[in-house]
N, C-alpha and C positions, 0 to 999 in steps of 0.2 A: 410394417404389418404385412403377415401373410398368412395365409390358410392352415402353413404348416406350425407356424407359431402357435395357434388355437389349438392343433392336435397334441401338439409337445408339452402342452400341459397337463401336469397330474389329471386333474378333472376337467375338461374344454367345457368352455364357457361358453355354451351353445347360443345362450340369446346374442351375446357377443359378436358372435361367428356370423351370426344369421343378420346380424345389421350390418356387419362389415360386408360381408356378400350381398347385399341389400345395396348399398352404397356405390357400389361399383357399378364402372361401365358395363355392356354387356361383354364386349370382347374381353376386358381384363379381368371379370369373372367365371369366363369361359378358361381362360387361361389357367386362374389358381387351382379351378377344379379340376381340370386335365391336368395336373401336375401329381395329384396323391397315387401315393405308390400305394398297395396291396394292404401290407400291416395299417396303414391310415386309413383306406378304404373301411377294413374290419374295424378300427377303432370308431369310427364314426357313425358305421352301422350299430354297434351296441350303444353309444351316448345317446344317440336319437330314439333310442327306443323310448315312445309315451313324450316325447319333445315338442313335437309338433305336427297335428294331424295332417296327411294330404291327401287331398281329393282330385276327384277328375278334373275339375275347374283349376288347379294348379298345373294339370298337364297338359289340358286345352283349356285355354282360356273362354268365359262363357261369349265374349262377342266374336270366337271364331265362326264360321258358318258350315254346316255340315259338309264333310268329307275334305275340309280345309288342313292340309300337312303343318302340322305342329313338329319341327325339330327339335331334340332334347340331344345336345353334345355330350358324348360320355366318354368314360375310362373304364376299363374294366381292369379286372387282377391277373388276367392272363398273363403268358409270356412275351416279353419284348415282341414286338412287329404286330402282333395281335391286338393290343390294347386301345388303340382309338376305335371308336365306331359313333353310329347316331341311332336312337328308337326314335321312329317318328309315329306319331300319334294323329287322327283324327278322330271325331264327334260322328258316329252315324245319324239319320235324319230319323226323327219321331223323338220320343220320350225314353228309347234305351236308356238304363243306367250303368253303360258301360263303353268304352273306347275301343276303338281298331287302330292296328301298328303292326308294323316288321323293323327290322333290322338292317341298316344300311353300313357296309363296309366294305373294305377293300379285298375282302375275299368272299363276297354274296354270290359271285356267281359258280362257286365250288360248293358253297356251305347252303344256298339256300336264303331265301330272304326272312326266315324264321316268323313268321306270321302268329299275332297273338291277339287276346279280348286283355283287356285291363277293366277290373271292377273293384269297387271296393271291398277290402277285407277287414271288417271290425269296422270300427271307428277312427281308427287314425292310421291305417296303411293302406297300399292300393295294393292288388294281386294281378300280376301281368301272367298270365294263363297260355301257354304255349299249347296246350292238350286241346284247345279248341280253335277250329279257322274260321276267323270272320267270315260273314258272309257277302261281304263288300268292301271296297278300298278307294283311295285317292285316285285320281284319274292317271296321275304321274308314277304310280307304283309299279312295281313288276308284277308278273300273273302272280294268282295266289297258289300256293301248292300245298298242302299238308306236309306237317313237320316229320311224320314217318315215310317221307320219302326223301331216296338219294341219301348223300351225308347230312342231310338234318338232323336224321334222326340221330346222330351219336352227338350232336350239341341242342336242338331244342326238344326232341321230343321227350315227353314225360317231364317237362322243367315248366316248374312257375315262378315267379321272382316274386319278391315282398319289396315296396319302396316304404321309405321312410322321410318323413319331411325335415329340410334342414332350414330353407329358407323361402320365399316368395318363388324364387328360379332354381334351387338345387335341391336334390333329392337322392336320397341314399339308398341302394338295394343289394339284396343276397339272392344267391340262385340255390333253389331246393329242386331235387328231384326224387320222383315218387314219395313226396312228404319225407323227406332227409336233408338238411341242410348239408350245402354244398362249399367246399374253400374258394368262394367264387363270390366276390362283391365289384361291384359297380356305379359309379357316381355318375348322375347326371344335370346338366345345367340346360334349361329351356332359352330356344333363342330369343324369344319375341316378349311381351306384354309382362 
């Protein structure tokens, strides 16, 4: 069975899909998730509405130290050659109810890092907000640049993504710009924990 079998059903069985994904070894789970095409990502995003709450602790496990990088391997619905990427998150020090992060991909040198702040969006989702620049970062990350600078303004400026939970390690997201849904989806698979 594959992730495609679940999403090919008339009504995807999300509890069974979550169990399937949680039962895979990390490399196999990442391979399954990164095989989803745009229409499958869109279908999964709609099916996941209200299914499984996603919390900041799902993105950065509670045992992670402040500013420790947690990588989420992703695939988006952009054209071929632009699809594979990583969202990298860390927890700031203190008691802030947010995470900091950026996007790592092969064109980062041109597009900029796309820094963001992630915070809860209601009780079920997490918002990744590119309109806010985090005040700090993990030591190994690139320099912080505002998303209004350079080519970043065409990709990240004014953008917010919304994540929904699929399994312990997997989330599905959709991009918005200035409050309007974009036909851009992405799926993430956390690398640890």
